C-alpha positions as CSV (number, residue, x, y, z in Angstrom):
1,M,0.0,0.0,0.0
2,K,1.0,3.6,-0.6
3,A,1.0,6.6,1.7
4,M,2.3,10.1,1.9
5,V,3.8,11.9,4.9
6,L,3.6,15.7,4.7
7,C,7.0,17.1,5.8
8,A,7.4,20.3,3.9
9,G,6.3,22.8,6.6
10,F,8.6,25.1,8.6
11,G,7.2,24.2,12.1
12,T,7.5,27.9,13.2
13,R,5.3,27.4,16.2
14,L,8.1,25.4,17.8
15,G,10.4,28.4,17.7
16,D,14.1,27.7,18.1
17,L,13.6,24.0,18.1
18,T,13.0,24.0,14.4
19,R,15.3,26.8,13.4
20,E,17.9,24.4,12.0
21,I,16.0,21.2,11.4
22,P,12.6,20.2,9.9
23,K,9.9,19.4,12.5
24,P,9.7,15.7,11.5
25,M,13.4,15.4,12.4
26,L,12.9,16.5,16.0
27,P,14.3,13.9,18.4
28,I,12.1,11.8,20.5
29,G,14.3,9.6,22.6
30,D,16.9,8.1,20.3
31,H,15.0,8.6,17.1
32,P,13.5,11.5,15.1
33,L,9.7,11.9,14.9
34,L,9.6,10.7,11.3
35,A,11.2,7.3,12.3
36,Y,8.1,6.7,14.4
37,L,5.7,7.7,11.7
38,L,7.3,5.5,9.1
39,G,7.7,2.6,11.5
40,H,4.0,2.8,12.3
41,L,3.1,2.9,8.6
42,R,5.4,-0.1,7.9
43,T,3.7,-2.1,10.6
44,H,0.4,-1.6,8.8
45,G,1.7,-2.7,5.4
46,F,2.5,0.7,3.9
47,T,5.8,0.0,2.0
48,D,5.7,2.8,-0.6
49,V,5.8,6.2,1.0
50,A,6.0,9.6,-0.6
51,I,7.5,12.4,1.5
52,N,7.3,16.1,0.4
53,L,10.3,18.3,1.4
54,H,11.0,22.0,1.5
55,F,13.0,23.2,4.5
56,R,16.4,21.5,4.9
57,P,15.4,18.6,2.7
58,E,18.9,17.1,2.9
59,S,18.4,16.2,6.6
60,I,15.5,13.9,5.8
61,R,17.1,12.4,2.7
62,G,20.3,11.8,4.6
63,A,18.7,10.0,7.5
64,F,16.3,7.8,5.6
65,G,17.7,7.4,2.1
66,D,15.5,5.3,-0.2
67,G,14.1,3.3,2.7
68,S,15.5,0.0,1.5
69,R,17.2,-0.7,4.8
70,W,13.8,-1.3,6.3
71,G,12.0,-2.8,3.3
72,L,10.5,0.5,2.3
73,H,10.5,2.5,-1.0
74,L,10.7,6.2,-0.1
75,H,9.9,8.7,-2.8
76,Y,10.7,12.4,-2.3
77,S,8.9,15.4,-3.7
78,E,10.7,18.7,-3.3
79,E,8.6,21.9,-3.2
80,P,10.5,25.1,-4.1
81,S,7.4,26.9,-2.9
82,L,5.1,25.4,-0.4
83,L,2.0,23.8,-2.0
84,G,-0.2,23.1,1.1
85,T,-1.4,19.8,2.3
86,A,-3.5,19.0,-0.8
87,G,-1.2,20.7,-3.3
88,G,1.7,18.6,-2.1
89,V,-0.4,15.4,-2.8
90,K,-1.5,16.8,-6.2
91,Q,2.1,17.2,-7.2
92,V,2.7,13.4,-6.8
93,E,-0.7,12.5,-8.4
94,A,0.8,9.9,-10.7
95,F,2.2,8.0,-7.7
96,F,-1.3,7.3,-6.4
97,R,-3.4,7.0,-9.6
98,D,-3.4,3.2,-9.9
99,E,-4.0,2.5,-6.2
100,P,-7.4,1.4,-4.8
101,C,-6.8,3.9,-2.0
102,F,-3.9,5.6,-0.2
103,L,-3.1,7.3,3.1
104,V,-2.0,10.9,3.8
105,Q,-0.6,11.9,7.2
106,Y,0.6,15.2,8.5
107,G,4.3,15.0,9.4
108,D,3.8,16.2,13.0
109,I,1.1,13.6,14.0
110,L,2.2,10.9,16.3
111,T,-0.4,8.2,16.8
112,D,-0.8,4.5,17.4
113,H,-4.3,4.3,15.9
114,D,-4.9,1.2,13.8
115,V,-4.6,2.7,10.3
116,S,-5.4,-0.7,8.8
117,A,-8.8,-0.4,10.4
118,L,-9.1,3.1,8.9
119,V,-8.4,1.6,5.4
120,R,-11.1,-1.1,5.9
121,F,-13.6,1.5,7.2
122,H,-12.9,3.6,4.1
123,Q,-13.3,0.7,1.6
124,Q,-16.5,-0.6,3.2
125,R,-18.1,2.8,2.5
126,N,-16.9,3.5,-1.0
127,A,-15.8,6.9,0.3
128,L,-13.9,9.7,-1.4
129,A,-12.0,10.2,1.8
130,T,-12.2,8.9,5.3
131,L,-10.7,11.2,8.0
132,L,-9.5,10.2,11.4
133,V,-11.2,12.4,14.0
134,H,-10.8,12.9,17.7
135,P,-12.8,14.7,20.4
136,R,-11.5,18.2,21.3
137,P,-13.4,21.3,22.3
138,R,-12.8,24.6,20.5
139,S,-10.2,23.4,18.0
140,N,-9.4,24.7,14.6
141,S,-12.0,22.5,13.0
142,A,-15.4,21.1,13.8
143,V,-16.6,17.9,12.1
144,T,-20.2,16.8,12.4
145,L,-21.1,13.1,11.7
146,D,-24.3,11.2,11.1
147,P,-24.9,7.8,12.8
148,E,-23.1,6.0,10.0
149,G,-19.9,8.0,10.3
150,R,-20.7,10.2,7.3
151,I,-19.5,13.8,7.5
152,I,-22.4,16.1,7.2
153,G,-20.7,19.3,8.4
154,F,-17.2,20.6,8.3
155,L,-16.0,23.9,9.7
156,E,-12.4,24.9,9.2
157,R,-11.1,27.6,11.5
158,P,-14.6,28.7,12.4
159,T,-15.4,32.1,13.9
160,E,-17.6,32.2,17.0
161,E,-20.4,33.2,14.7
162,H,-19.9,30.1,12.6
163,R,-19.7,27.9,15.7
164,A,-23.1,29.1,16.9
165,G,-25.6,26.2,16.8
166,V,-22.9,23.6,15.9
167,S,-22.6,20.9,18.6
168,T,-20.0,18.3,17.8
169,P,-17.0,17.0,19.8
170,W,-15.1,15.9,16.7
171,V,-12.1,17.6,15.0
172,N,-9.8,16.7,12.1
173,S,-6.9,14.6,13.3
174,G,-4.6,15.1,10.3
175,I,-4.7,11.6,8.8
176,C,-7.0,10.4,6.0
177,V,-7.4,7.6,3.6
178,A,-8.4,8.7,0.1
179,S,-9.6,7.2,-3.1
180,P,-7.7,8.3,-6.3
181,E,-10.9,10.0,-7.4
182,L,-10.2,12.6,-4.7
183,L,-7.2,13.8,-6.7
184,N,-9.7,15.2,-9.3
185,H,-11.0,17.6,-6.7
186,I,-7.6,19.2,-5.9
187,P,-6.8,22.3,-7.9
188,A,-3.7,21.9,-10.1
189,G,-0.9,24.4,-10.3
190,K,-1.5,26.3,-7.1
191,P,-1.3,25.8,-3.3
192,A,-4.3,24.1,-1.7
193,D,-5.1,22.7,1.7
194,F,-7.3,19.7,2.4
195,P,-9.6,21.1,5.1
196,R,-10.4,24.4,3.5
197,D,-10.1,23.8,-0.2
198,V,-11.1,20.1,-0.6
199,F,-13.0,18.6,2.3
200,V,-15.4,21.5,3.0
201,P,-16.7,21.7,-0.6
202,L,-17.0,17.9,-0.8
203,V,-19.3,17.5,2.2
204,A,-22.3,17.8,-0.2
205,T,-21.2,14.7,-2.1
206,R,-22.1,12.6,1.1
207,R,-18.9,10.5,0.3
208,L,-16.8,12.0,3.1
209,F,-16.6,9.8,6.2
210,A,-14.8,9.8,9.5
211,M,-13.5,7.3,12.0
212,P,-13.0,8.2,15.7
213,L,-9.6,7.9,17.1
214,D,-8.8,4.7,19.1
215,G,-5.6,5.2,21.0
216,F,-3.0,7.9,21.4
217,R,-2.6,11.0,19.2
218,C,-0.5,14.1,19.6
219,A,0.0,16.9,17.1
220,I,3.6,18.1,17.8
221,D,3.0,21.8,17.2
222,S,4.5,23.3,20.3
223,P,7.3,22.7,22.8
224,E,4.7,21.5,25.3
225,R,3.3,18.9,22.8
226,L,6.8,17.7,22.1
227,V,7.3,17.0,25.8
228,Q,3.9,15.2,25.9
229,A,4.9,13.0,23.0
230,R,8.2,12.1,24.5
231,S,6.5,11.2,27.8
232,A,3.9,9.1,26.1
233,L,6.5,7.0,24.3
234,A,8.7,6.7,27.4
235,E,5.7,5.6,29.5
236,G,4.2,3.2,26.9
237,L,1.1,5.3,26.4
238,C,1.8,5.4,22.7
239,R,2.8,2.0,21.3
240,V,4.7,2.7,18.1
241,E,8.0,1.1,17.1
242,P,10.3,3.5,15.2
243,L,12.5,2.5,12.3
244,P,15.8,1.5,13.8
245,L,18.2,4.2,12.6
246,T,21.8,3.1,12.5
247,P,24.9,4.6,10.8
248,R,25.0,3.6,7.2
249,E,27.5,1.0,6.0
250,P,30.3,2.6,3.9
251,A,29.8,2.2,0.2
252,P,32.0,-0.7,-1.2
């Protein structure tokens, strides 16, 4: 199966921590964050993974190479200008076109959710996209579901006026499974983000679904969240095995 991890952002909310390194390379214990994300995907059968790059791309390429050390095939997509969460996927459209479905994960989301179950949920519903959601009050999004898990409302960065009358605990978790048909709904040649530019307009199709989080999830978007993620792994609250990074063998 194929997946994409979005790693092109600057991580500015982490301040000095990401001044010199991309956010996915932040250390958590003895491994960078991205080693945990890729290890989790590999556990669930994702062996072909695209990674978009922008800031300090050589640090990610240098650490992970082509992925063959771990039985992975890593494909890199460099963005001279940031394309957004959806625009980055659109740029590697050909990579996903022949797949029955594929997974997209933000590069700062640490989770041990069963993404194989997310894929099955998506396929059973013939969905355009199936989002992972979690309960959180007053977040940047608000996702309303019907009893079947269909998304019937999606607010992205809502104002207080827009929130009025909307009662839902669910918010976007930054991971989704998509059918290749979804690529047709991403504008080409310009930056685009999934929540604002793709998901909100597609609610009317009734083919967007959501699965509630089962397990640990942390968006590492602040120094405090980085501490939380490190503690969760150290205490066994997040059960994810990282790719074992070791120094490369010298070329023969």
